[in-house]
Every structure is written in structure tokens, then in C-alpha cells.
N, C-alpha and C positions, 0 to 999 in steps of 0.2 A: 918170562919170570923177572921179578921187580926187583933190580940190585939197588937195596936201602942204604948203602955206603955210598953210592955213586946221587942218590937226591938228597941225603941229607945236609947237605949247604943251602939248596933250595927251598929246604922246610925251614933253616933255620931265618933263611929271609921273608919267606912267608910271615913266620911268627913276628919279626919285626915289624913288617909293614901291618898288619892285625894288629898290632899295640896302639902304631900312630892311628889308624883308623879308631880305635876305642877311645883313644882320647879326643878325638873331632865330633864323634857323636856323643857326647859327653858335654860338649859345647852345645850340639843342636838338641841335646833334652832339655836343655835350659831357654832357649829359644820357642821350642815347642811347645812349652806349657805358660807363657807367654801369648804365643798367637792363640792358645785356647782361650784366654781372659778375654780377647781382644775380641776374638771371635762372637763369646756369648753376649759383649756388649753391641755389637752392631752387625750381624750375621746378616743383615741387608747389602752392606758392601761387598762381602765375598760373592753372595747370590748375583749381583749385578756384575760383577768380573766375570764369572763364570758364564754367564748367560750372553756375556757381550761378542762368544763366538763357538762354534762347536768345535775346530779344531783345535785339543787339548788333552789333558791326558784326563784320564777318568776320574770322578770324586762320587762323595757321597754326603748324603746329609742327613742329619738325625730327625726321629720325632720326638721333640724334647729339646732338652738342651744337650751342646756336644758333653758334656762332662758330665750328666747325670747318670747317678750310683743307684741301684736298685737292690733291697736285700733279699737275702735268700727265703722264699718264699716258707709257709708253713709246712713240716713234711706229710708225706700221701703214703702212711704205711701198707696199704693193700693196693696195690698197682700192679701193672706189667708193661715191658720194655722190650721191645723186639728191634732186631739190627739185619742187615744184611751186609756182605763183602763178596768181591769178588777178583778173579785170579784168572791165568791165561799161559797155555803154552802157545807161544807164538808160531805163525808158519814159518818153516826153515826150510828155504830153498834146496841145501847140503842134505835134507834127510831123504829116507825112504819114499814119502809120500806127500805132497803137500796137504795140508790139513792144520786144524787147531781146536785146541779145547779152552771153554770156558767154565771153571767152576763157581759155583756160589754157595757161600757158607751161609747159613741160616739158624738165627738164636733168638728163640722166645723165652722170656727168663719173668716169672710170676713171682711177685714178691706176695704174702699174706693169704694169699687164697687155698695154696697145699697143693697146686698142681703142681706136675712135673716139669722141667725146662724142655724145649724142644731145639736141639744142635745136631744138625748133620750139613752135609754138603752134599749139591747135586752137580755131576760133572756133564757136561754137554760138545761130542764131536761133532764138528763142521769140516766138509772134504770135498759137498757137489759145487759145481762150478758157478751156483747161484750165490754158495755163502764166501766161495774165495776171490769173487772179483767184485769191482766196484767201478761202474760206468764214470766217466769224467767226460769232462765237456767233447775231449775228441775219441782218446783212447781210453781203455780199458785196464785199470790197475787189479794189483794184487792185494788184498785184504790186510792192512799191517797197522803196527801203531796208532795214530790216533781212531782210525777206523775202529779197530778192535774195542779200541777203550770206548768209544760212542756204544758199540754192542754189546757191550758188557754193561755199562752203568745202564740202558734201557732195560737187559735182563735184569738187574740188579731192580731197578724199579715193579718190573713185573713182578718178581717173587715177594718183594714187601706189602704189596698189594695184596698179592694170595694168603701172606700170613695176617693180615688186619681182617681179612675175610674169614678166613678160616683158623683162627687160633686165637681171637680175642676173648674176654670174658664178659658176657653183658651187665654194664652198670660198672666197671671196675676200670680207672682210669689208665690209659694206654697211650705210651711216647714210642715212635719208629723212628729208629737212626738208620743215616749210612756213612758211610767211611767217606770223609772228603766233601767237595764242592757238588751243591747242586747244578751249577749254573752250566751251561753252555755258551761260553763266549761266546758273542761274536763281535769279533775284533773290528770289522768293519762298521760298529754301529757308531751311531754320536755321542761322544762322552757328557753331551749336553741333553737332549730331551730323546735319544732314539732308546727309551729304557726298552726297548724286544733286544736289546745286550745283554738282559738282567733277569732271564726267564730260564725255566728248566721243562725243553716240550718231554723229554725223556719221562718226567714225571708227573704229569699232567692229570691221569687217569688214576693214581694214588695219590693223589693233593684232592683229588674229587671225592675218591671214597673217603681219606682223614677228614675232609669237611664237614662230608655228611654225618660222619659217625663221634665227631667231635674227637679227634684223634692227630696230635699235633705230630707232623713228618719234618724233621730236621736233618741237615749234615754235618758232622762235626768234624772241625778240620785244627788239628794239632800241628802247631810249629808253623800258623800261618805266616807268609810271606809278604800278604799284600798291603798296601799302604793307601785305598782309598781315602780315609779321612784324614791321612796327613796331607795328601795332594788337595784338599778342600782347604786346610789350612793353609798350603804352599799359595794360594789364588791371591791373597793381600798382598805378597811381594813382587807381583807381576807388573812392574814398571811401564807397559806399552797400554795404550788407551784401549784396546780392543785384546783380548787373551787367545792368540793363536800363535798356538807352540809351534805345530808345524814348521812357518815358513817365518818364525822369529830368527832374527839375527844376532840373539843373545843364548840359543840354546845349546851352542856346547861352549859355554863362556864358564868355565865353573866359578869364578868371579863375582858371575850376575847374582842379584838378591832373588830371584826364585829359584837359586842351588842353595837357598839355606837351610833349610829342611829335608833336602833330598838325600834318600839313604833311611831315613827313619822309616819303620814297620809301624802300623796300626798298635802291635802290640807292648811296644814301647812306649806309646801315650800311655795306653791303660793301664800299665803296670803302674804307672803313678795316683792312677785316678780311682783303681777298683783293689776293693781290698777281698780277701776268700771268700768265695760263696756268692759275692756281689756281680751283678751284669751292669750291663752300659746301657745307655738308650738303645732304641732300635734305630739302623740306619737303612736307608733305601739308595741304589746307584743314582746316580743323575739328579736331576733340578728337581728336589721333593716338593716343589709347590705346583708342579701339575696337578688339576682335578682329577681325583680319583677315576671319573668315568671314562680318562685319557688312559689307565694303567692297562697293562697286560694283561691277559687272564694269568693268574696265581703269580703275580710281582714277585721277584726273590727280594729279601733284605736280609740282615743278620745285624748281631749283638757280641757282642764281646764277655767274656765270663772268666771271671777269678777261681780255678778250681785247687789252686794252693801252689799247683806244683808247676804252673804255667798260666797263662791268659790264652785261652782258646777262643776262637771263634766258629759258631754257631748259625748257620744259613738255615731261613724258614720261608714259606710262601707267605704273602699276606693275611690268608684267611686265620695263621697264627700270630703273627705280630702284630694282627689290631683287634686282639681278643685278650682280653686282660687274663682271664680264667687259663687259655689254650698255654698262655705265654707264661704265665705262672706255673704251671704243669711243666711245661718243658725245662723253665728255670730249674726247678729243684728237683727233677728226674738227671738233667744231664751231671750236676753237680753231685747227685748221689752215687750217680755210676761212677763219677772221676772218683770218688773216694772211696768206693769198693772195689776197683781196680788202680788202687795205688797210683792217681792220675791221669789214667786213660780210662774212658767207661768200659765198664766190664762186657758189658753184650758184645761191641763192636770189639773188644780183644777177642773174644770166643767166634766171633763170626769169623774174623780175619785168618785164626788157627786153622778152621773148619775148610777156609777159602785157598787159604795160601797152597803151593803147589812148588813143592821142593827140589832141587837139582836131581836128587835121584830118584823124588817120581817121575821125572821127565822121561831120565835117561829108562825107568823100568817102561813107563808107556810105549818109547819109541821099541824095545823088545818085544813087548808085545804086540806091538803091530807087525815087525819082523816075524813072528812068529806066525801068524797069521797069513800075512803073502807067502811063506814056505808051504806051508800046509793044502796050500790050493795052487802049487806051481806058479805064481805071481812073481815078476823082475823086484827083488828087493834092495836094489844097490843105492851107496851111498854116494857122494862126491869125492874127490879126491883130498879136498880140503877136509872134509868131517873125519874121512880115515884117517889123513894123519893128523888129525887132531887126537883121535883116539888111541894109536897106537905112534912111537916115538923111535927113531932112528938112531938116535943117540941118549 
């Protein structure tokens, strides 16, 4: 039980602290616009600083000018939008049996064709040892958290590929969307040139199909908190001969010049650059001057788009971002979907509604498990902790 009366003073202090942070961020916003102008005049200085050492924060460079703004392309009256989203019931060691459920919501919306939509969900139950456990370097671990999220992402990609292959209409422009990032971040990757950290291995098959059929595949991120573009602008504030943030003596000094823009998000910057309907330049993580032949297969980049209610981040592979026709198709469809969904793409909204597993549905699932075990005379005991959560003494 949360005693609100006892936490109210802490809430007041939090509000005061946040008010002070807002004032500091306003000053940083002024500084970041100055940095954009400086980058536009001399981008090479930023590249040289970032290229001086690989041991620093992740950055992203634009294809074009950093403050480019592209207008909304012409409407596409007849088109199709596909979307998938996933949810799960995690492994619970206090329940009757070790198992988990992945539920994939699927949506296909046809506009101007007269075809009915597809809206459903497909649940998958996993209970075998090979599904429950993951081999580590030394020990075997129970699948939980990030491992299940990775498996769910791979399943979302597989279902998106299936939708493209079986539910597209020949000759009809189509866009395929997932909720959230495409990237499987490699946290050990170099921020400078090891751009393998900016790929999406789970989605390679769907990218291959999308590229062959001329269908852009993208991830839509609402409320993005990334600062890759801001980090690029921060590079010029480094006063050291080489940019080695890991071993820098000023890393923890809040008064150091390199902290001048710290704390800002990319969305804050692009709120000053983009008008409703406009998108930014396309950005790629790492040094963008590497020759194309050195890029990994389906390098992931991104752009920001002003959908009216927010600045959203859209991730897509290079076959989309380097093709003006596919890029414009994605740009228009994302904006149009956000308008239909009152600020968030309606296809992704519906995919989420079909995928999400509510608390009462989770409880109903375990009661079904219990019923099946009872019928077969199997033990169906929960731990004392789970039992006490269900029944109160006082």
C-alpha cells in the first residue's frame, strides 16, 4: 500500500528540482542552436574530433545538412499499412509451472482498395527446457527479461515478413511498421567505426523481402530519449587533443565545457527545426564518411518527424533511407497514420491492443493451467509467496 500522505513532501521537492532543471534546459536549448550553426559551417572539425579516438559516447552524422527539413510528400490515396507488436507473460518461478507466453498482434489496413482489414493476435506457449533455459559462458540461465524481449522481437519480425508475403496487394504501395527500435544495440561496439552496433539482425529476412518487393520496413519510436545527434554537437566542446571520454579527468566535472549540452534529447533540437509534417535529414550512427562497401548488411539509420503532437523517431534500414521513393512513401505513411491515430500511428495502436496481455488475462491463463493439471492429477502448488499475495491475513 502506498501512503500518499507520507510521500507528498518528497513530491514537492521533486517538483522544485524539476522546475530548476527546466530553467537549465532552456539555456541549453539556446546553446544547441548555436552549435547547429557552427556544425553547418564546419562539420569537418566535428568529424576530426570524433575520429581522434573510439572511446567516447555514441554519435550520429547526417546525410546532408544537420538542420535540413523535408516537406510532407504528396498523398498516396491507395495504399496498405501493416504493423505488428508483441507482449508476453514472463516466467514466474512462484507459479504452478515454469512457462511463458508470447502474444503477437497483427494488423493490415488497406486504404482505397475495398479490402477488409486483418486484425488478430497469435499466442505461443513455451514450456520445454530448450525454450526455458539459455546457456551462458559457464552456467545455464532461466530465460527472462532481455532474453524474452529478444525472442519476441525475432518473432515480430517473422510475422511481419509473413504479412508482407501473404497480405500485400500487387501494385499497391505498402509500408510495414513495428513498435519501437529495430536495433539490437551492441553496447561493446565502438562509437566511432564499429557500426555493426547499428544493425538489426532479427529483421534481416524481412528487410530482404521488403527490399525485393519495394516495401519500406521501419520502427516507430514515440517519446524517444536518444541523444545521438546532440552527442555529435557536443564533440566540439571537448577541450582535449583526443576525444577519450572513458579516461578523461573531466568526465565527472559538471562545469567542464563538454557538459554544456548534456541532458538534451534529439527531439528537443528537432522541435526547433521541424514544422508539422516535416522530417529531418537521415542520420546514421558512427562516422558517416565510411565508404558504402564497409557498411554492414542493412545498416540502420533514422530520421525525426513532426507528427503534430510530438517529434517521433523513425528507424529504417539503408535500402529505405537511400531510396528517395521509398523514403517519401515511409515519410507520408507515418505522418498520415499518426493523424488517423490522433498522434500515434493507428495501425500500431491496433496491433498493440491485440498484443497486450492484461493482468486479469494473465490470472485467467494460470487458472486454465491449474485446471489442466488438476484434471490429470498433476501437482499444482504455488509458492508460499504467491499464495500470500492472493490471500491476506489482515
